[in-house]
C-alpha positions in Angstrom: -48.3 43.7 -36.0 -48.8 45.4 -39.3 -50.2 43.9 -42.4 -46.7 44.5 -43.9 -44.6 42.3 -41.7 -47.0 40.3 -39.5 -45.0 41.0 -36.4 -46.5 42.8 -33.5 -44.6 45.5 -31.6 -44.1 44.8 -27.8 -43.6 46.9 -24.8 -39.9 47.0 -25.4 -40.9 49.5 -28.1 -43.7 51.4 -26.2 -42.1 51.6 -22.7 -45.5 52.0 -21.1 -45.8 53.7 -17.7 -47.1 50.4 -16.4 -47.4 51.1 -12.7 -49.4 54.2 -13.0 -51.5 52.9 -15.8 -52.5 50.0 -13.6 -53.6 52.4 -10.9 -55.8 54.4 -13.4 -53.5 57.4 -13.6 -54.3 57.8 -17.3 -57.9 56.8 -17.1 -61.2 58.8 -16.9 -62.2 58.7 -13.3 -65.5 57.0 -13.9 -63.6 53.9 -15.1 -61.6 53.8 -11.9 -64.8 54.3 -9.9 -66.6 51.3 -11.5 -63.5 49.0 -11.3 -63.2 49.7 -7.6 -66.9 49.4 -7.0 -67.0 46.0 -8.7 -64.0 44.8 -6.8 -65.6 45.7 -3.5 -68.9 44.1 -4.5 -67.0 40.9 -5.4 -65.3 40.9 -2.0 -68.7 41.3 -0.4 -70.1 38.5 -2.6 -72.9 40.8 -3.8 -75.6 39.2 -5.9 -77.8 41.1 -8.4 -81.1 42.1 -6.9 -82.4 44.5 -9.5 -84.3 44.4 -12.7 -82.9 43.9 -16.2 -85.5 44.7 -18.9 -83.2 43.5 -21.6 -82.7 40.1 -20.0 -86.3 39.8 -19.0 -87.4 40.2 -22.6 -85.1 37.3 -23.5 -86.6 35.2 -20.7 -83.4 35.2 -18.7 -83.4 35.5 -15.0 -80.4 37.4 -13.8 -81.2 37.0 -10.1 -78.2 36.3 -7.9 -75.7 37.0 -10.7 -72.3 37.9 -9.1 -72.1 41.4 -10.6 -68.6 42.1 -9.1 -67.2 39.4 -11.3 -69.3 40.1 -14.4 -67.7 39.1 -17.7 -68.3 41.2 -20.7 -67.5 41.5 -24.4 -66.3 44.9 -25.3 -65.7 46.2 -28.9 -63.6 49.2 -29.8 -64.3 51.1 -33.0 -64.2 54.3 -34.9 -66.9 56.1 -36.9 -64.8 58.1 -39.3 -66.5 58.1 -42.7 -66.0 56.7 -45.2 -62.9 54.9 -43.9 -60.1 54.9 -41.4 -56.6 53.5 -41.7 -55.9 51.7 -38.4 -52.8 52.2 -36.4 -52.2 52.0 -32.6 -53.5 48.4 -32.2 -50.2 47.0 -31.0 -49.9 49.6 -28.3 -53.5 48.9 -27.2 -52.7 45.2 -26.9 -49.5 45.9 -24.9 -51.7 47.9 -22.5 -54.0 44.9 -22.1 -51.0 42.5 -21.6 -49.2 44.5 -19.0 -52.0 46.3 -17.1 -55.0 43.9 -16.9 -55.6 42.9 -13.3 -56.4 44.4 -9.9 -54.8 45.8 -6.8 -55.2 43.9 -3.6 -55.7 45.4 -0.1 -52.1 44.8 0.4 -51.3 47.1 -2.5 -50.1 44.2 -4.7 -51.1 44.0 -8.4 -52.5 40.6 -9.6 -52.2 40.1 -13.3 -55.2 38.5 -14.9 -54.5 39.0 -18.6 -54.3 35.2 -19.2 -58.1 35.1 -18.6 -58.8 37.5 -21.4 -59.9 36.5 -24.9 -58.8 39.1 -27.3 -59.2 39.6 -31.1 -57.7 42.4 -33.0 -56.9 43.6 -36.5 -53.4 44.4 -37.6 -52.1 48.0 -38.0 -52.5 49.0 -41.7 -56.0 47.6 -42.1 -58.5 49.9 -43.7 -61.9 50.0 -41.9 -64.9 51.4 -43.8 -68.0 53.0 -42.2 -71.2 53.9 -43.9 -72.7 56.1 -41.2 -74.8 53.5 -39.5 -73.7 53.1 -35.8 -75.1 49.6 -35.8 -72.8 48.6 -38.6 -69.4 49.6 -37.2 -66.3 47.5 -37.8 -64.6 46.8 -34.5 -60.8 46.8 -34.6 -60.4 45.2 -31.1 -62.7 42.9 -29.2 -62.0 41.9 -25.6 -63.8 39.3 -23.5 -63.2 39.0 -19.8 -64.0 40.1 -16.3 -64.8 43.7 -16.7 -63.3 45.0 -13.5 -59.9 43.7 -14.6 -59.6 46.0 -17.6 -62.2 48.7 -17.0 -59.5 51.3 -16.2 -57.7 50.6 -19.5 -60.5 51.9 -21.8 -59.2 55.5 -21.8 -55.5 54.8 -22.8 -56.6 52.1 -25.3 -59.0 54.4 -27.0 -56.3 57.1 -27.0 -53.7 54.9 -28.6 -56.2 53.8 -31.4 -57.5 57.3 -32.0 -54.2 59.1 -32.2 -52.6 56.4 -34.4 -55.5 56.0 -36.7 -56.2 59.7 -37.1 -52.6 60.4 -38.1 -52.4 57.4 -40.5 -55.7 58.2 -42.2 -54.8 61.9 -42.6 -51.4 60.9 -44.1 -53.0 58.4 -46.4 -55.5 61.0 -47.7 -52.7 63.5 -48.2 -50.7 60.9 -50.2 -53.7 60.3 -52.4 -54.0 64.0 -53.0 -50.3 64.2 -53.9 -50.8 61.5 -56.5 -47.7 59.5 -55.6 -45.4 62.4 -54.8 -43.5 62.2 -51.5 -45.0 63.9 -48.5 -42.5 65.0 -45.9 -43.8 64.5 -42.3 -43.5 67.9 -40.6 -45.9 67.9 -37.6 -43.4 67.5 -34.8 -43.5 71.1 -33.8 -47.3 71.1 -33.4 -47.5 68.7 -30.4 -45.7 67.4 -27.3 -42.5 65.5 -28.0 -43.8 62.4 -26.3 -46.2 61.8 -29.3 -43.5 61.8 -32.0 -42.7 58.1 -32.0 -46.3 57.0 -32.3 -47.0 59.7 -34.9 -44.0 58.7 -37.0 -45.1 55.1 -36.9 -48.6 55.9 -38.0 -47.1 58.0 -40.9 -45.0 55.0 -42.0 -48.0 52.7 -41.8 -49.9 55.1 -44.1 -47.0 55.3 -46.6 -46.7 51.5 -46.7 -50.5 51.1 -47.2 -50.5 53.7 -50.0 -47.7 52.0 -51.8 -49.5 48.7 -51.5 -52.8 50.0 -52.8 -51.4 52.1 -55.6 -48.3 50.0 -56.5 -46.0 52.9 -55.7 -42.6 53.2 -54.0 -43.0 56.4 -52.1 -40.5 56.7 -49.3 -41.1 57.6 -45.7 -39.5 60.9 -44.8 -39.7 62.1 -41.2 -38.0 65.2 -39.6 -37.0 63.8 -36.2 -35.2 60.6 -35.2 -38.0 60.0 -32.6 -40.5 59.8 -35.4 -38.6 56.8 -36.8 -38.0 55.1 -33.5 -40.7 52.4 -33.8 -39.9 51.4 -37.4 -36.2 52.1 -37.9 -36.3 55.4 -39.7 -34.1 58.5 -39.2 -35.0 62.1 -39.2 -33.9 64.2 -42.2 -33.6 67.9 -42.9 -31.4 70.6 -44.2 -31.3 74.3 -43.5 -33.9 76.2 -41.4 -34.8 79.9 -41.4 -32.9 80.2 -38.1 -29.8 78.8 -39.8 -30.0 81.5 -42.5 -30.4 84.2 -39.8 -27.2 82.8 -38.2 -25.5 83.6 -41.5 -26.9 87.1 -41.3 -29.6 86.5 -43.9 -27.2 85.1 -46.6 -28.9 82.0 -47.9 -26.1 81.3 -50.3 -23.4 81.4 -47.7 -25.5 79.2 -45.4 -26.0 76.6 -48.1 -22.3 76.5 -49.1 -21.3 76.0 -45.5 -23.9 73.3 -45.0 -22.8 71.5 -48.2 -19.1 71.7 -47.1 -19.5 70.0 -43.8 -22.5 67.7 -43.8 -22.4 64.1 -45.0 -23.0 63.7 -48.7 -26.0 61.5 -48.2 -27.9 64.4 -46.7 -29.9 66.0 -49.5 -28.9 69.7 -50.2 -32.3 71.5 -50.1 -32.1 75.3 -50.0 -34.8 77.2 -48.1 -35.2 80.1 -50.4 -37.9 82.4 -49.0 -35.9 84.1 -46.2 -35.6 87.4 -48.1 -39.0 87.0 -49.9 -37.4 86.6 -53.3 -37.7 82.9 -53.9 -36.7 83.0 -57.6 -33.8 85.3 -57.0 -32.5 83.4 -54.1 -32.9 80.1 -55.9 -30.9 81.3 -58.8 -28.1 82.6 -56.5 -27.9 79.4 -54.6 -28.0 77.3 -57.8 -25.1 79.2 -59.4 -22.9 79.2 -56.3 -23.5 75.4 -55.7 -22.9 74.7 -59.4 -19.7 76.7 -59.6 -18.2 74.5 -56.8 -19.6 71.4 -58.3 -18.1 72.2 -61.7 -14.7 73.1 -60.2 -14.4 69.8 -58.3 -15.5 67.9 -61.4 -12.9 69.6 -63.6 -10.1 68.4 -61.3 -11.4 64.9 -61.0 -12.6 65.2 -57.4 -16.0 63.6 -58.0 -16.7 62.8 -54.3 -16.2 66.5 -53.3 -18.3 67.6 -56.3 -21.3 65.6 -54.9 -21.3 67.7 -51.8 -22.4 70.6 -54.0 -25.2 68.7 -55.9 -28.3 70.8 -55.2 -31.1 68.4 -54.6 -33.9 70.9 -54.3 -35.2 74.3 -53.3 -38.0 74.7 -50.7 -40.6 77.4 -51.0 -42.1 78.3 -47.6 -43.5 81.8 -48.1 -46.0 82.9 -45.4 -49.7 83.1 -46.3 -49.6 86.7 -45.2 -46.8 87.6 -47.6 -46.6 88.0 -51.4 -43.2 87.0 -52.8 -41.7 89.8 -54.9 -41.3 87.6 -57.9 -45.1 87.2 -58.1 -46.9 90.2 -59.7 -50.0 91.1 -57.8 -53.4 90.2 -59.2 -55.5 91.4 -56.2 -56.4 87.8 -55.1 -54.6 86.7 -52.0 -55.2 83.0 -53.0 -53.2 83.7 -56.2 -50.8 86.3 -54.7 -49.8 85.3 -51.2 -47.9 82.4 -49.7 -46.8 79.4 -51.7 -49.0 79.5 -54.7 -49.1 78.0 -58.2 -47.7 81.1 -59.9 -44.8 81.3 -57.5 -44.0 77.6 -58.2 -44.1 78.0 -62.0 -41.9 81.2 -61.8 -39.3 79.5 -59.7 -39.3 76.3 -61.8 -38.9 78.1 -65.1 -36.1 80.3 -63.6 -34.2 77.2 -62.4 -34.6 75.3 -65.6 -33.3 78.1 -67.8 -30.6 79.4 -65.4 -27.7 77.6 -67.2 -28.4 79.5 -70.4 -27.0 82.7 -68.9 -23.9 81.1 -67.4 -20.5 81.5 -69.0 -19.8 77.8 -69.8 -17.5 75.9 -72.1 -19.5 74.0 -74.7 -18.8 70.6 -73.2 -20.5 71.8 -70.0 -23.8 72.9 -71.6 -25.5 69.6 -71.4 -24.3 68.8 -67.9 -25.3 72.2 -66.6 -28.8 71.9 -68.1 -29.2 68.5 -66.4 -27.9 70.0 -63.1 -30.6 72.7 -63.2 -33.4 70.5 -64.3 -32.7 67.8 -61.7 -33.3 70.3 -58.9 -36.5 69.4 -57.2 -39.2 71.8 -56.1 -40.3 71.3 -52.5 -43.2 73.3 -51.1 -44.4 73.7 -47.5 -46.5 76.0 -45.4 -50.3 75.5 -45.0 -50.6 72.4 -47.2 -53.5 70.1 -46.8 -55.2 67.6 -49.0 -57.5 70.3 -50.3 -54.6 72.6 -51.3 -52.6 69.7 -52.7 -55.5 68.6 -54.8 -55.7 72.1 -56.2 -52.0 72.1 -57.1 -52.2 68.7 -58.7 -55.3 69.5 -60.7 -53.5 72.6 -62.1 -50.4 70.6 -62.9 -48.2 72.8 -60.7 -44.5 71.5 -61.1 -44.1 70.5 -57.4 -42.0 67.4 -56.7 -42.4 67.1 -52.9 -44.9 68.3 -50.4 -44.0 69.2 -46.8 -47.1 68.9 -44.6 -47.5 69.6 -40.9 -50.5 70.5 -38.9 -53.2 69.2 -41.2 -51.8 65.7 -40.6 -52.9 66.0 -37.0 -56.3 67.5 -37.7 -59.3 66.0 -35.8 -62.3 68.0 -37.0 -65.9 67.0 -37.9 -66.3 69.8 -40.4 -63.1 68.8 -42.2 -64.1 65.2 -42.0 -60.9 64.2 -40.2 -62.5 63.2 -36.9 -61.1 59.8 -36.0 -62.2 59.4 -32.4 -62.7 55.9 -31.1 -65.2 54.6 -28.6 -65.9 51.3 -26.9 -69.1 49.5 -26.0 -70.0 46.5 -23.9 -72.2 44.6 -26.3 -72.5 41.2 -24.5 -72.5 39.9 -20.9 -72.0 36.4 -19.7 -75.0 35.1 -17.8 -75.1 31.6 -16.4 -72.4 30.5 -18.8 -73.9 32.0 -21.9 -73.0 35.1 -23.8 -76.1 37.4 -24.1 -76.5 40.5 -26.3 -76.7 43.5 -24.1 -75.7 46.9 -25.6 -77.0 50.3 -25.1 -79.8 51.5 -27.4 -78.5 52.3 -30.8 -75.5 50.0 -30.6 -75.1 46.4 -31.5 -72.5 43.6 -31.4 -70.8 43.6 -34.8 -68.1 41.8 -36.6 -65.0 42.5 -38.7 -63.5 39.8 -40.9 -60.1 41.2 -40.2 -60.2 40.4 -36.5 -58.0 37.6 -35.5 -57.2 35.9 -32.1 -54.2 37.5 -30.2 -51.9 35.6 -27.9 -51.1 38.3 -25.3 -48.3 36.1 -23.8 -46.1 37.0 -26.8 -46.4 40.7 -26.0 
């Protein structure tokens, strides 16, 4: 369930590996060990015979407590400062719904999820953290017999951490871009199995940004898998490999692409293949416009739209200086996709029509054709670099961002790891505070009861 549609995703979306998850295949081994230990103790009717300093201080006698069937309250939370945009909750709940229980001696799995009491936030909630570990905001709270869900802690934390990290990184990037679209390009930086979850987290971030800033930024993913959970489709145009397939002729590659691909696919030329972004942009622009004009002149408007150049994409490597950028001796200013390169290309495109041999009635239309071409940049962009571009007023229309959206780093402030603590135990019918030193049972007003049966 996200805050945008109040409908939770189910396992028909996630397609969990239920059998192996129940067996602890995806769990840290110490969780498997404790679950199996508690199960054996329950079978042996073991009763607590040790000392509990915490309970003794409270005047509670835990003697003869059936530890094998101990019931606990566990809270799941992150400590990313100053905030984290939460995603992955529905997958965590699906794990609880389908994998809570135990395996009998006859190797049969007994489901016990109906005995859990679960509260959770919705995907899309923003959780704030001020640095005090005793004031965390849990996003998931589970009460029940610990041995029934002990092995699920690892995959639950993983679902929350991965989804929330991606969503938060995307949200911060959208803020840096100040409402300009951010293309989601991290598919090549991780295993393909992660694409659906990552694309969902990206869409959650876009929706939350639009809600918070009253914007209408679209969600643009590069693979169909990234749109699987929310109904999106991958988009893209011409890659460097495609230009190589046309023997390095970007113009020919774009004309061929425009001729055969559906008109609803934006025509975006990748213009850095020969390290002359301005020159290549002008060559593609002229070739596309010539065909656009020719079809318009004979009334074939539908065919003309195939040659409407939507944008040019600059993707110059950070180790290379584009030939249209005069050197200044500072790689930050010279190499890669930099502000000077963007201004140079933008000015060249805007003024290109002035040198074309056009009939007077085409002057205005040609000027509009050129000025409507959007500038897309990619290659090494992060919130820091995007902030720099925006502060300088660089004429970028769309940012393509990849690896920084997956970053999990303390130094960069993108660490969004989750953890879980048992904070209460049930003793003689009463819930008693019992957390490790430095932790405490906390609350989150966004938590709400969850009916696992619906999942």
